[in-house]
gemmi code that builds the backbone of each chain (N, CA, C; Angstrom):
import gemmi

chains = {
    "A": [
        ("VAL", (277.947, 55.664, 15.497), (276.957, 54.688, 15.972), (275.982, 54.411, 14.846)),
        ("ASN", (275.812, 53.172, 14.504), (274.878, 52.835, 13.442), (273.705, 52.057, 14.034)),
        ("ILE", (272.573, 52.732, 14.153), (271.395, 52.081, 14.708), (270.427, 51.811, 13.566)),
        ("PRO", (270.187, 50.564, 13.249), (269.382, 50.242, 12.063), (267.989, 50.861, 12.101)),
        ("VAL", (267.413, 51.019, 13.308), (266.050, 51.542, 13.368), (266.011, 53.037, 13.125)),
        ("LEU", (267.168, 53.674, 13.029), (267.214, 55.117, 12.803), (267.979, 55.410, 11.511)),
        ("PRO", (267.340, 55.212, 10.371), (268.069, 55.392, 9.114), (268.479, 56.846, 8.890)),
        ("LYS", (269.618, 57.016, 8.241), (270.095, 58.369, 7.950), (269.575, 58.804, 6.576)),
        ("PHE", (269.159, 60.039, 6.459), (268.809, 60.582, 5.142), (268.933, 62.105, 5.227)),
        ("SER", (269.013, 62.739, 4.088), (269.175, 64.189, 4.066), (267.814, 64.858, 4.220)),
        ("PRO", (267.619, 65.647, 5.287), (266.311, 66.259, 5.512), (266.018, 67.375, 4.510)),
        ("ARG", (264.730, 67.515, 4.126), (264.331, 68.565, 3.188), (263.301, 69.487, 3.829)),
        ("THR", (262.189, 68.908, 4.304), (261.150, 69.730, 4.917), (261.509, 70.015, 6.379)),
        ("PRO", (260.834, 71.008, 7.019), (261.085, 71.277, 8.441), (260.846, 70.033, 9.295)),
        ("GLU", (259.809, 69.261, 8.943), (259.523, 68.044, 9.715), (260.694, 67.063, 9.622)),
        ("GLU", (261.232, 66.969, 8.401), (262.373, 66.064, 8.227), (263.588, 66.584, 8.982)),
        ("GLN", (263.717, 67.920, 9.019), (264.850, 68.493, 9.767), (264.729, 68.174, 11.257)),
        ("TYR", (263.498, 68.331, 11.795), (263.300, 67.998, 13.206), (263.571, 66.525, 13.462)),
        ("ALA", (263.097, 65.699, 12.530), (263.319, 64.253, 12.685), (264.817, 63.950, 12.671)),
        ("ALA", (265.563, 64.667, 11.811), (267.014, 64.445, 11.729), (267.699, 64.875, 13.027)),
        ("ILE", (267.252, 66.006, 13.593), (267.825, 66.468, 14.863), (267.525, 65.453, 15.961)),
        ("GLU", (266.292, 64.963, 15.967), (265.930, 63.995, 17.013), (266.782, 62.739, 16.902)),
        ("ARG", (266.988, 62.281, 15.667), (267.822, 61.083, 15.496), (269.240, 61.332, 15.997)),
        ("LYS", (269.728, 62.537, 15.752), (271.082, 62.876, 16.197), (271.140, 62.825, 17.728)),
        ("LEU", (270.111, 63.384, 18.359), (270.074, 63.377, 19.818), (269.900, 61.956, 20.357)),
        ("ILE", (269.071, 61.175, 19.672), (268.865, 59.793, 20.131), (270.170, 59.008, 20.043)),
        ("ARG", (270.949, 59.255, 18.984), (272.240, 58.563, 18.874), (273.140, 58.919, 20.053)),
        ("ARG", (273.077, 60.166, 20.466), (273.865, 60.615, 21.618), (273.343, 59.941, 22.894)),
        ("GLU", (272.010, 59.919, 23.032), (271.410, 59.281, 24.208), (271.722, 57.781, 24.231)),
        ("ALA", (271.717, 57.170, 23.056), (271.964, 55.730, 22.972), (273.342, 55.365, 23.519)),
        ("LYS", (274.308, 56.267, 23.303), (275.650, 56.033, 23.848), (275.624, 56.120, 25.362)),
        ("ILE", (274.919, 57.130, 25.867), (274.799, 57.285, 27.322), (274.081, 56.054, 27.893)),
        ("GLY", (272.982, 55.670, 27.250), (272.213, 54.506, 27.714), (273.026, 53.224, 27.694)),
        ("GLY", (273.902, 53.095, 26.707), (274.717, 51.883, 26.595), (275.727, 51.738, 27.700)),
        ("LYS", (275.990, 52.842, 28.411), (276.990, 52.796, 29.490), (276.352, 52.597, 30.861)),
        ("LEU", (275.036, 52.479, 30.893), (274.355, 52.346, 32.190), (274.596, 50.983, 32.826)),
        ("PHE", (274.971, 50.019, 32.016), (274.973, 48.637, 32.502), (276.385, 48.108, 32.765)),
        ("GLY", (277.315, 49.033, 32.952), (278.668, 48.599, 33.288), (279.547, 48.432, 32.061)),
        ("PRO", (280.805, 48.058, 32.329), (281.768, 47.945, 31.217), (281.396, 46.808, 30.261)),
        ("LEU", (281.779, 47.010, 29.007), (281.478, 46.019, 27.971), (282.733, 45.233, 27.616)),
        ("PRO", (282.578, 43.971, 27.271), (283.736, 43.216, 26.778), (284.246, 43.842, 25.474)),
        ("LYS", (285.526, 43.603, 25.193), (286.119, 44.156, 23.979), (285.365, 43.646, 22.740)),
        ("GLY", (285.129, 44.549, 21.814), (284.447, 44.151, 20.578), (282.939, 44.274, 20.662)),
        ("HIS", (282.421, 44.580, 21.864), (280.965, 44.754, 22.024), (280.589, 46.220, 21.852)),
        ("ASP", (279.437, 46.442, 21.273), (278.892, 47.791, 21.164), (277.435, 47.724, 21.624)),
        ("ARG", (277.061, 48.587, 22.542), (275.707, 48.516, 23.097), (275.067, 49.890, 23.091)),
        ("GLN", (273.797, 49.929, 22.727), (273.009, 51.154, 22.829), (271.698, 50.844, 23.536)),
        ("PHE", (271.287, 51.781, 24.352), (269.987, 51.656, 25.002), (269.364, 53.042, 24.940)),
        ("PHE", (268.149, 53.123, 24.417), (267.565, 54.448, 24.268), (266.044, 54.414, 24.243)),
        ("CYS", (265.485, 55.600, 24.485), (264.038, 55.788, 24.432), (263.706, 56.249, 23.018)),
        ("LEU", (262.968, 55.424, 22.280), (262.621, 55.778, 20.902), (261.440, 56.750, 20.878)),
        ("ASP", (260.419, 56.429, 21.654), (259.284, 57.346, 21.802), (258.634, 57.061, 23.156)),
        ("GLU", (257.458, 57.629, 23.389), (256.897, 57.537, 24.739), (256.485, 56.123, 25.149)),
        ("HIS", (256.388, 55.236, 24.209), (256.032, 53.865, 24.615), (256.982, 52.820, 24.042)),
        ("THR", (258.174, 53.223, 23.652), (259.125, 52.240, 23.104), (260.547, 52.507, 23.610)),
        ("TRP", (261.153, 51.474, 24.166), (262.564, 51.512, 24.567), (263.302, 50.461, 23.753)),
        ("VAL", (264.533, 50.770, 23.397), (265.278, 49.852, 22.520), (266.642, 49.525, 23.133)),
        ("TRP", (266.959, 48.263, 23.094), (268.292, 47.770, 23.478), (268.904, 47.200, 22.205)),
        ("HIS", (270.056, 47.709, 21.815), (270.708, 47.214, 20.603), (272.151, 46.857, 20.941)),
        ("GLU", (272.541, 45.668, 20.565), (273.909, 45.241, 20.889), (274.500, 44.495, 19.702)),
        ("ASN", (275.737, 44.768, 19.403), (276.429, 43.937, 18.413), (277.835, 43.630, 18.879)),
        ("TRP", (278.330, 42.490, 18.468), (279.630, 42.030, 18.925), (280.217, 41.058, 17.921)),
        ("THR", (281.514, 40.860, 18.050), (282.215, 39.924, 17.172), (282.639, 38.721, 17.996)),
        ("ASP", (282.322, 37.530, 17.529), (282.708, 36.349, 18.309), (284.159, 35.966, 18.010)),
        ("LYS", (284.627, 34.906, 18.660), (286.046, 34.547, 18.553), (286.426, 34.100, 17.134)),
        ("ASN", (285.405, 33.755, 16.320), (285.679, 33.373, 14.923), (285.605, 34.567, 13.973)),
        ("GLY", (285.443, 35.757, 14.555), (285.398, 36.960, 13.732), (284.032, 37.238, 13.126)),
        ("GLN", (283.026, 36.473, 13.551), (281.682, 36.664, 12.990), (280.928, 37.734, 13.777)),
        ("ARG", (280.269, 38.610, 13.030), (279.551, 39.724, 13.643), (278.136, 39.293, 14.033)),
        ("HIS", (277.695, 39.667, 15.238), (276.340, 39.342, 15.702), (275.610, 40.613, 16.102)),
        ("THR", (274.327, 40.627, 15.883), (273.506, 41.783, 16.248), (272.256, 41.303, 16.958)),
        ("LEU", (271.906, 41.991, 18.031), (270.666, 41.661, 18.741), (269.932, 42.955, 19.083)),
        ("THR", (268.728, 43.081, 18.583), (267.909, 44.250, 18.907), (266.694, 43.787, 19.701)),
        ("THR", (266.511, 44.399, 20.854), (265.361, 44.081, 21.693), (264.535, 45.345, 21.869)),
        ("ARG", (263.252, 45.250, 21.572), (262.370, 46.409, 21.707), (261.402, 46.146, 22.851)),
        ("TYR", (261.266, 47.132, 23.729), (260.314, 47.009, 24.837), (259.123, 47.915, 24.542)),
        ("GLU", (257.965, 47.315, 24.428), (256.760, 48.094, 24.122), (255.930, 48.249, 25.384)),
        ("ILE", (255.677, 49.513, 25.740), (254.919, 49.791, 26.959), (253.456, 49.945, 26.568)),
        ("ARG", (252.645, 48.996, 26.967), (251.213, 49.035, 26.638), (250.421, 49.093, 27.942)),
        ("PRO", (249.209, 49.615, 27.886), (248.422, 49.711, 29.132), (248.269, 48.363, 29.834)),
        ("GLU", (248.215, 47.291, 29.039), (247.976, 45.983, 29.658), (249.263, 45.287, 30.103)),
        ("GLY", (250.404, 45.909, 29.844), (251.666, 45.312, 30.285), (252.814, 45.669, 29.360)),
        ("ILE", (254.001, 45.172, 29.699), (255.196, 45.487, 28.914), (255.577, 44.254, 28.098)),
        ("LEU", (255.783, 44.465, 26.816), (256.148, 43.363, 25.935), (257.572, 43.532, 25.439)),
        ("LYS", (258.241, 42.404, 25.299), (259.606, 42.400, 24.758), (259.532, 41.793, 23.366)),
        ("VAL", (260.126, 42.462, 22.379), (260.078, 41.955, 21.010), (261.503, 41.669, 20.540)),
        ("GLN", (261.749, 40.422, 20.193), (263.056, 40.015, 19.665), (262.815, 39.170, 18.427)),
        ("ASN", (263.409, 39.565, 17.316), (263.241, 38.837, 16.047), (261.763, 38.610, 15.728)),
        ("GLY", (260.944, 39.608, 15.982), (259.526, 39.506, 15.666), (258.726, 38.665, 16.645)),
        ("ARG", (259.389, 38.174, 17.709), (258.705, 37.328, 18.688), (258.365, 38.151, 19.932)),
        ("TYR", (257.096, 38.131, 20.322), (256.643, 38.906, 21.477), (256.660, 38.035, 22.731)),
        ("GLN", (257.159, 38.639, 23.817), (257.159, 37.922, 25.092), (256.745, 38.880, 26.199)),
        ("GLN", (256.061, 38.346, 27.204), (255.770, 39.186, 28.369), (256.995, 39.234, 29.260)),
        ("LEU", (257.183, 40.346, 29.935), (258.350, 40.467, 30.812), (258.091, 39.791, 32.151)),
        ("THR", (259.148, 39.264, 32.735), (259.039, 38.723, 34.089), (259.101, 39.890, 35.071)),
        ("ARG", (258.792, 39.613, 36.332), (258.821, 40.669, 37.350), (260.198, 41.318, 37.444)),
        ("ASN", (261.223, 40.486, 37.399), (262.593, 41.007, 37.502), (262.937, 41.911, 36.330)),
        ("GLU", (262.533, 41.488, 35.139), (262.819, 42.284, 33.944), (262.117, 43.640, 34.008)),
        ("VAL", (260.881, 43.626, 34.505), (260.140, 44.889, 34.620), (260.881, 45.828, 35.575)),
        ("LYS", (261.302, 45.280, 36.725), (262.030, 46.096, 37.714), (263.303, 46.663, 37.092)),
        ("ASN", (264.053, 45.803, 36.412), (265.329, 46.233, 35.826), (265.124, 47.280, 34.731)),
        ("LEU", (264.088, 47.086, 33.924), (263.824, 48.041, 32.845), (263.456, 49.401, 33.430)),
        ("LEU", (262.607, 49.397, 34.450), (262.209, 50.671, 35.069), (263.426, 51.373, 35.676)),
        ("LYS", (264.268, 50.604, 36.363), (265.476, 51.187, 36.966), (266.361, 51.791, 35.885)),
        ("ALA", (266.553, 51.047, 34.798), (267.409, 51.519, 33.705), (266.832, 52.784, 33.071)),
        ("ALA", (265.498, 52.821, 32.902), (264.861, 53.986, 32.280), (265.010, 55.223, 33.173)),
        ("GLU", (264.876, 55.024, 34.494), (265.021, 56.160, 35.419), (266.460, 56.690, 35.413)),
        ("LEU", (267.394, 55.754, 35.387), (268.806, 56.147, 35.341), (269.129, 56.846, 34.021)),
        ("TYR", (268.551, 56.323, 32.948), (268.722, 56.923, 31.611), (268.232, 58.370, 31.631)),
        ("GLN", (267.054, 58.565, 32.215), (266.511, 59.935, 32.290), (267.462, 60.852, 33.059)),
        ("ASP", (267.949, 60.390, 34.206), (268.871, 61.213, 35.014), (270.108, 61.590, 34.210)),
        ("ARG", (270.728, 60.591, 33.575), (271.998, 60.836, 32.865), (271.790, 61.733, 31.635)),
        ("VAL", (270.729, 61.452, 30.897), (270.487, 62.221, 29.666), (270.117, 63.669, 30.011)),
        ("PHE", (269.277, 63.839, 31.024), (268.897, 65.206, 31.420), (270.128, 65.978, 31.895)),
        ("ALA", (270.992, 65.301, 32.658), (272.213, 65.952, 33.136), (273.084, 66.360, 31.946)),
        ("ASP", (273.125, 65.503, 30.946), (273.912, 65.805, 29.748), (273.335, 67.025, 29.019)),
        ("TYR", (272.024, 67.065, 28.881), (271.395, 68.203, 28.211), (271.566, 69.481, 29.031)),
        ("ASP", (271.515, 69.355, 30.357), (271.728, 70.534, 31.209), (273.142, 71.086, 30.999)),
        ("ARG", (274.104, 70.190, 30.870), (275.489, 70.631, 30.631), (275.584, 71.329, 29.280)),
        ("MET", (274.873, 70.780, 28.284), (274.881, 71.420, 26.963), (274.378, 72.859, 27.071)),
        ("LEU", (273.303, 73.044, 27.835), (272.707, 74.370, 27.960), (273.635, 75.322, 28.725)),
        ("GLN", (274.223, 74.804, 29.805), (275.124, 75.645, 30.596), (276.268, 76.177, 29.740)),
        ("HIS", (276.785, 75.301, 28.913), (277.920, 75.712, 28.095), (277.481, 76.594, 26.938)),
        ("ALA", (276.194, 76.521, 26.605), (275.700, 77.373, 25.518), (275.465, 78.784, 26.002)),
        ("ALA", (275.172, 78.945, 27.314), (274.815, 80.261, 27.858), (276.022, 81.199, 27.839)),
    ],
    "B": [
        ("MET", (274.639, 79.548, 10.090), (274.148, 78.916, 11.313), (275.094, 79.255, 12.465)),
        ("THR", (274.513, 79.731, 13.580), (275.333, 80.084, 14.741), (275.744, 78.810, 15.462)),
        ("THR", (276.972, 78.737, 15.823), (277.436, 77.567, 16.564), (278.148, 78.024, 17.832)),
        ("PHE", (278.349, 77.132, 18.732), (279.098, 77.453, 19.947), (280.026, 76.295, 20.259)),
        ("ASN", (281.021, 76.610, 21.027), (281.986, 75.569, 21.383), (281.448, 74.745, 22.550)),
        ("PHE", (281.584, 73.477, 22.417), (281.094, 72.603, 23.481), (282.273, 71.831, 24.044)),
        ("PRO", (282.525, 71.971, 25.344), (283.680, 71.266, 25.918), (283.469, 69.762, 25.913)),
        ("SER", (284.576, 69.057, 25.960), (284.465, 67.596, 25.920), (283.796, 67.097, 27.196)),
        ("LEU", (283.026, 66.024, 27.051), (282.367, 65.418, 28.197), (283.068, 64.108, 28.520)),
        ("PRO", (283.240, 63.831, 29.800), (283.904, 62.573, 30.146), (283.083, 61.397, 29.627)),
        ("GLY", (283.775, 60.460, 29.055), (283.096, 59.237, 28.623), (282.621, 59.269, 27.183)),
        ("PHE", (282.700, 60.407, 26.535), (282.212, 60.473, 25.158), (283.306, 60.346, 24.115)),
        ("GLY", (284.524, 60.599, 24.526), (285.624, 60.447, 23.590), (285.527, 61.415, 22.425)),
        ("SER", (284.775, 62.495, 22.609), (284.617, 63.444, 21.514), (285.748, 64.467, 21.556)),
        ("SER", (285.856, 65.212, 20.479), (286.907, 66.213, 20.439), (286.534, 67.350, 21.386)),
        ("PRO", (287.526, 68.039, 21.967), (287.222, 69.083, 22.949), (286.464, 70.269, 22.337)),
        ("GLU", (286.479, 70.383, 21.034), (285.832, 71.541, 20.408), (284.535, 71.144, 19.702)),
        ("LYS", (283.865, 70.122, 20.209), (282.631, 69.666, 19.554), (281.599, 70.794, 19.565)),
        ("ARG", (280.965, 71.005, 18.405), (280.020, 72.119, 18.274), (278.595, 71.611, 18.171)),
        ("PHE", (277.684, 72.336, 18.808), (276.256, 72.003, 18.734), (275.488, 73.215, 18.269)),
        ("ALA", (274.597, 73.013, 17.337), (273.761, 74.104, 16.845), (272.676, 74.406, 17.889)),
        ("PRO", (272.235, 75.672, 17.996), (271.209, 76.014, 18.994), (269.923, 75.218, 18.813)),
        ("GLU", (269.580, 74.919, 17.564), (268.331, 74.167, 17.383), (268.433, 72.759, 17.963)),
        ("ILE", (269.664, 72.269, 18.056), (269.827, 70.937, 18.663), (269.580, 71.037, 20.172)),
        ("ILE", (270.170, 72.092, 20.792), (269.966, 72.308, 22.232), (268.470, 72.525, 22.486)),
        ("SER", (267.867, 73.334, 21.640), (266.457, 73.643, 21.799), (265.609, 72.371, 21.700)),
        ("PHE", (265.925, 71.531, 20.729), (265.152, 70.302, 20.565), (265.390, 69.348, 21.732)),
        ("ALA", (266.614, 69.364, 22.257), (266.912, 68.511, 23.405), (266.004, 68.865, 24.578)),
        ("PHE", (265.764, 70.170, 24.765), (264.959, 70.626, 25.909), (263.464, 70.559, 25.647)),
        ("TYR", (263.055, 70.953, 24.458), (261.609, 71.032, 24.199), (261.069, 69.814, 23.447)),
        ("GLY", (261.961, 69.001, 22.941), (261.517, 67.800, 22.235), (261.815, 66.532, 23.017)),
        ("ARG", (263.095, 66.303, 23.285), (263.489, 65.042, 23.906), (263.158, 64.956, 25.392)),
        ("LYS", (263.434, 66.043, 26.137), (263.213, 65.947, 27.585), (261.761, 65.593, 27.934)),
        ("PRO", (260.760, 66.301, 27.383), (259.383, 65.913, 27.718), (259.040, 64.503, 27.263)),
        ("LYS", (259.598, 64.115, 26.114), (259.292, 62.772, 25.600), (259.861, 61.696, 26.534)),
        ("ILE", (261.093, 61.914, 26.985), (261.712, 60.920, 27.882), (260.972, 60.884, 29.221)),
        ("ALA", (260.652, 62.092, 29.741), (259.937, 62.134, 31.027), (258.595, 61.418, 30.905)),
        ("GLY", (257.909, 61.639, 29.783), (256.622, 60.968, 29.552), (256.788, 59.465, 29.451)),
        ("ALA", (257.845, 59.031, 28.763), (258.084, 57.595, 28.587), (258.382, 56.925, 29.928)),
        ("VAL", (259.183, 57.606, 30.755), (259.521, 57.012, 32.062), (258.278, 56.968, 32.953)),
        ("ALA", (257.481, 58.037, 32.912), (256.252, 58.064, 33.727), (255.302, 56.952, 33.292)),
        ("LYS", (255.159, 56.792, 31.990), (254.268, 55.744, 31.462), (254.774, 54.356, 31.873)),
        ("LEU", (256.082, 54.182, 31.744), (256.680, 52.900, 32.131), (256.441, 52.618, 33.614)),
        ("ARG", (256.586, 53.662, 34.446), (256.413, 53.489, 35.891), (254.966, 53.071, 36.210)),
        ("ILE", (254.017, 53.729, 35.551), (252.594, 53.416, 35.800), (252.288, 51.975, 35.402)),
        ("VAL", (252.740, 51.601, 34.206), (252.448, 50.238, 33.724), (253.179, 49.204, 34.585)),
        ("ALA", (254.424, 49.512, 34.968), (255.195, 48.562, 35.789), (254.519, 48.347, 37.142)),
        ("ASN", (253.911, 49.399, 37.686), (253.249, 49.258, 38.987), (251.928, 48.508, 38.882)),
        ("SER", (251.228, 48.704, 37.758), (249.927, 48.031, 37.631), (250.064, 46.631, 37.012)),
        ("ASN", (251.106, 46.432, 36.207), (251.350, 45.117, 35.588), (252.803, 44.726, 35.841)),
        ("PRO", (253.087, 44.227, 37.012), (254.504, 44.035, 37.381), (255.204, 42.872, 36.702)),
        ("GLY", (254.594, 42.276, 35.694), (255.278, 41.194, 34.971), (254.842, 39.838, 35.471)),
        ("ILE", (255.173, 38.842, 34.671), (254.724, 37.493, 35.016), (255.638, 36.893, 36.073)),
        ("GLU", (255.024, 36.133, 36.928), (255.774, 35.445, 37.989), (256.420, 34.212, 37.394)),
        ("VAL", (257.719, 34.078, 37.615), (258.395, 32.886, 37.101), (258.595, 31.923, 38.255)),
        ("ALA", (257.917, 30.804, 38.185), (258.032, 29.810, 39.254), (259.398, 29.149, 39.175)),
        ("PRO", (259.977, 28.795, 40.333), (261.256, 28.079, 40.275), (261.085, 26.756, 39.544)),
        ("ALA", (262.129, 26.387, 38.873), (262.057, 25.150, 38.074), (261.726, 23.964, 38.975)),
        ("PRO", (260.723, 23.171, 38.621), (260.356, 22.035, 39.477), (261.430, 20.960, 39.451)),
        ("ALA", (261.549, 20.272, 40.595), (262.517, 19.176, 40.655), (262.071, 18.090, 39.683)),
        ("PRO", (263.023, 17.442, 39.050), (262.614, 16.397, 38.088), (261.819, 15.303, 38.790)),
        ("ALA", (260.701, 14.938, 38.174), (259.820, 13.930, 38.783), (260.467, 12.554, 38.664)),
        ("PRO", (260.290, 11.725, 39.695), (260.839, 10.369, 39.584), (260.096, 9.624, 38.488)),
        ("PRO", (260.779, 8.695, 37.865), (260.099, 7.954, 36.784), (258.850, 7.260, 37.323)),
        ("ALA", (257.771, 7.409, 36.591), (256.492, 6.848, 37.048), (256.530, 5.328, 36.984)),
        ("GLU", (255.885, 4.718, 37.963), (255.750, 3.256, 37.952), (254.881, 2.869, 36.759)),
        ("PRO", (255.339, 1.953, 35.957), (254.502, 1.577, 34.822), (253.214, 0.913, 35.306)),
        ("GLN", (252.126, 1.304, 34.699), (250.832, 0.705, 35.038), (250.636, -0.495, 34.109)),
        ("LEU", (250.957, -1.664, 34.617), (250.906, -2.850, 33.759), (249.614, -3.613, 33.977)),
        ("SER", (249.162, -4.205, 32.908), (247.990, -5.073, 33.013), (248.449, -6.397, 33.635)),
        ("LEU", (247.492, -7.128, 34.127), (247.823, -8.435, 34.729), (248.514, -9.320, 33.693)),
        ("GLU", (248.028, -9.239, 32.447), (248.621, -10.059, 31.388), (250.089, -9.691, 31.183)),
        ("GLU", (250.357, -8.398, 31.190), (251.726, -7.949, 30.958), (252.627, -8.369, 32.116)),
        ("ILE", (252.079, -8.277, 33.340), (252.863, -8.702, 34.506), (253.191, -10.183, 34.392)),
        ("GLN", (252.192, -10.950, 34.002), (252.409, -12.391, 33.868), (253.412, -12.696, 32.767)),
        ("ARG", (253.253, -11.969, 31.651), (254.151, -12.204, 30.521), (255.600, -11.954, 30.932)),
        ("ARG", (255.805, -10.839, 31.608), (257.177, -10.498, 32.021), (257.715, -11.513, 33.031)),
        ("GLU", (256.827, -11.883, 33.917), (257.288, -12.813, 34.944), (257.620, -14.166, 34.337)),
        ("GLN", (256.858, -14.536, 33.321), (257.128, -15.819, 32.672), (258.477, -15.789, 31.969)),
        ("ILE", (258.774, -14.654, 31.353), (260.084, -14.531, 30.687), (261.189, -14.608, 31.737)),
        ("ARG", (260.973, -13.819, 32.811), (261.990, -13.814, 33.860), (262.177, -15.233, 34.420)),
        ("MET", (261.059, -15.878, 34.625), (261.089, -17.216, 35.212), (261.791, -18.201, 34.271)),
        ("ALA", (261.489, -18.069, 32.973), (262.101, -18.988, 32.010), (263.608, -18.815, 31.980)),
        ("VAL", (264.053, -17.600, 32.179), (265.487, -17.328, 32.115), (266.167, -17.674, 33.433)),
        ("THR", (265.517, -17.316, 34.543), (266.190, -17.495, 35.833), (265.793, -18.778, 36.533)),
        ("GLY", (264.634, -19.322, 36.172), (264.181, -20.534, 36.831), (263.504, -20.281, 38.158)),
        ("ASN", (263.316, -19.006, 38.514), (262.689, -18.691, 39.789), (261.173, -18.560, 39.579)),
        ("ASP", (260.449, -19.560, 39.983), (259.036, -19.671, 39.624), (258.127, -19.258, 40.775)),
        ("PHE", (258.308, -18.039, 41.296), (257.481, -17.692, 42.456), (256.066, -17.283, 42.065)),
        ("LEU", (255.814, -17.116, 40.744), (254.450, -16.824, 40.308), (253.713, -18.097, 39.885)),
        ("ALA", (254.351, -19.195, 40.088), (253.779, -20.457, 39.603), (252.348, -20.692, 40.080)),
        ("PRO", (252.045, -20.460, 41.362), (250.659, -20.706, 41.792), (249.649, -19.917, 40.973)),
        ("ALA", (249.991, -18.700, 40.595), (249.046, -17.873, 39.834), (248.911, -18.368, 38.404)),
        ("LEU", (249.893, -19.103, 37.953), (249.904, -19.523, 36.550), (249.550, -20.993, 36.364)),
        ("GLN", (249.238, -21.655, 37.486), (249.099, -23.110, 37.388), (247.971, -23.545, 36.461)),
        ("ASN", (246.957, -22.680, 36.280), (245.859, -23.048, 35.385), (246.074, -22.548, 33.965)),
        ("ASP", (247.220, -21.942, 33.735), (247.498, -21.368, 32.417), (248.122, -22.451, 31.539)),
        ("THR", (247.400, -22.831, 30.497), (247.895, -23.931, 29.665), (249.171, -23.538, 28.926)),
        ("SER", (249.260, -22.268, 28.534), (250.469, -21.857, 27.818), (251.677, -22.001, 28.732)),
        ("HIS", (251.436, -21.746, 30.029), (252.522, -21.906, 30.989), (252.993, -23.364, 31.004)),
        ("ALA", (252.035, -24.257, 30.960), (252.387, -25.690, 30.951), (253.176, -26.033, 29.691)),
        ("ASP", (252.743, -25.454, 28.565), (253.487, -25.689, 27.320), (254.924, -25.210, 27.452)),
        ("TRP", (255.077, -24.065, 28.037), (256.435, -23.525, 28.214), (257.288, -24.447, 29.066)),
        ("MET", (256.630, -24.898, 30.117), (257.369, -25.776, 31.020), (257.863, -27.010, 30.268)),
        ("ALA", (256.993, -27.497, 29.362), (257.381, -28.670, 28.569), (258.589, -28.344, 27.695)),
        ("LYS", (258.523, -27.175, 27.095), (259.656, -26.760, 26.247), (260.926, -26.617, 27.073)),
        ("LEU", (260.749, -26.026, 28.266), (261.917, -25.816, 29.126), (262.519, -27.159, 29.543)),
        ("ASP", (261.620, -28.096, 29.800), (262.104, -29.430, 30.178), (262.914, -30.049, 29.049)),
        ("MET", (262.403, -29.871, 27.815), (263.103, -30.411, 26.654), (264.495, -29.815, 26.519)),
        ("MET", (264.596, -28.556, 26.906), (265.879, -27.863, 26.708), (266.772, -27.937, 27.940)),
        ("ALA", (266.262, -28.622, 28.953), (267.023, -28.655, 30.207), (268.422, -29.194, 29.953)),
        ("GLY", (269.355, -28.593, 30.578), (270.724, -29.052, 30.434), (271.413, -28.494, 29.208)),
        ("GLU", (270.701, -27.826, 28.369), (271.345, -27.269, 27.171), (271.631, -25.782, 27.374)),
        ("ASP", (272.737, -25.372, 26.887), (273.117, -23.971, 27.048), (272.618, -23.192, 25.837)),
        ("LYS", (271.324, -22.926, 25.831), (270.747, -22.218, 24.693), (269.875, -21.077, 25.214)),
        ("LEU", (270.476, -20.246, 25.968), (269.709, -19.186, 26.627), (269.032, -18.258, 25.616)),
        ("SER", (269.772, -17.896, 24.555), (269.194, -16.965, 23.586), (268.030, -17.611, 22.843)),
        ("GLU", (268.194, -18.885, 22.560), (267.113, -19.615, 21.896), (265.892, -19.693, 22.816)),
        ("LEU", (266.174, -19.935, 24.072), (265.106, -20.011, 25.064), (264.347, -18.693, 25.126)),
        ("ARG", (265.123, -17.597, 25.131), (264.494, -16.267, 25.207), (263.610, -16.018, 23.983)),
        ("ARG", (264.133, -16.424, 22.824), (263.380, -16.195, 21.592), (262.051, -16.949, 21.631)),
        ("ILE", (262.138, -18.187, 22.080), (260.912, -19.002, 22.133), (259.917, -18.401, 23.124)),
        ("VAL", (260.433, -18.015, 24.265), (259.552, -17.440, 25.293), (258.893, -16.180, 24.755)),
        ("ASP", (259.668, -15.351, 24.099), (259.108, -14.112, 23.553), (258.037, -14.401, 22.508)),
        ("GLU", (258.335, -15.354, 21.643), (257.356, -15.686, 20.600), (256.061, -16.191, 21.210)),
        ("GLU", (256.216, -17.080, 22.149), (255.033, -17.655, 22.801), (254.253, -16.562, 23.530)),
        ("THR", (254.979, -15.728, 24.197), (254.325, -14.690, 24.989), (253.582, -13.729, 24.082)),
        ("ASP", (254.228, -13.351, 22.987), (253.565, -12.411, 22.072), (252.306, -13.023, 21.469)),
        ("ARG", (252.356, -14.332, 21.214), (251.193, -14.965, 20.629), (250.066, -15.068, 21.668)),
        ("GLU", (250.432, -15.443, 22.872), (249.425, -15.622, 23.908), (248.919, -14.298, 24.472)),
        ("TYR", (249.800, -13.348, 24.590), (249.436, -12.054, 25.176), (249.850, -10.956, 24.215)),
        ("PRO", (249.052, -10.766, 23.152), (249.447, -9.742, 22.153), (249.617, -8.381, 22.825)),
        ("ARG", (250.680, -7.708, 22.429), (250.917, -6.374, 23.009), (249.932, -5.376, 22.424)),
        ("ALA", (249.654, -4.348, 23.222), (248.755, -3.286, 22.752), (249.406, -2.591, 21.585)),
        ("ALA", (248.605, -2.224, 20.574), (249.157, -1.529, 19.397), (249.614, -0.153, 19.809)),
    ],
}
model = gemmi.Model(1)
for chain_id, residues in chains.items():
    chain = gemmi.Chain(chain_id)
    for i, (resn, *xyz) in enumerate(residues, 1):
        res = gemmi.Residue()
        res.name, res.seqid = resn, gemmi.SeqId(i, " ")
        for name, pos in zip(("N", "CA", "C"), xyz):
            atom = gemmi.Atom()
            atom.name, atom.element = name, gemmi.Element(name[0])
            atom.pos, atom.b_iso = gemmi.Position(*pos), 0.0
            res.add_atom(atom)
        chain.add_residue(res)
    model.add_chain(chain)
structure = gemmi.Structure()
structure.add_model(model)
structure.setup_entities()
């Protein structure tokens, strides 16, 4: 999985090591998140993940019928005054439906990711 | 580094012997889980207090507005229509209009001739001169 917002680099300090582990886990979560919204058409790749406590990211790329690659990254910023959607540097307020859908997706993401981590722990014991 | 065997998970397509380091498991529990729980809680609070903008249904297309014409413009159009069709139902309103009389003279001169386009051109020229259009 190649997520542009999560660049890969070789960690040196403990902080960098933790950051590298977190990125690894986020990549795993992004795969789980990408499956929350049903099956994808062939050639599509989708990730949905929680970047930090106030940022959710939807990343999708696909190849069109002419073989051209497309990428769309949508960032949802959770601010006290409301939720903003950022696409190509353009900020938009979310509609009521979008807010409902985002909250539902985030709750489902939490359930699936926590279940995945619980399985990791069970198998580690 | 101590590793352990991790069984394959449905849907991940990973190898059955995928290995995870303990620090990864530890970070998943003490790093990611609280962060995700906090993010979802924050999202829930903001979503409840700011539920997003209301999108009104698209309005039905408005019928084309009736043009607000000046009396001069109405007369000008009617004179053109009248010159072409010969239906002079605005004649009483125009009877004191000297330009109208001039037109009538021109129309009389052209009576019987099949020069509709010429007639239109003359009417337009006269009308534009008598009733200049707004810039």
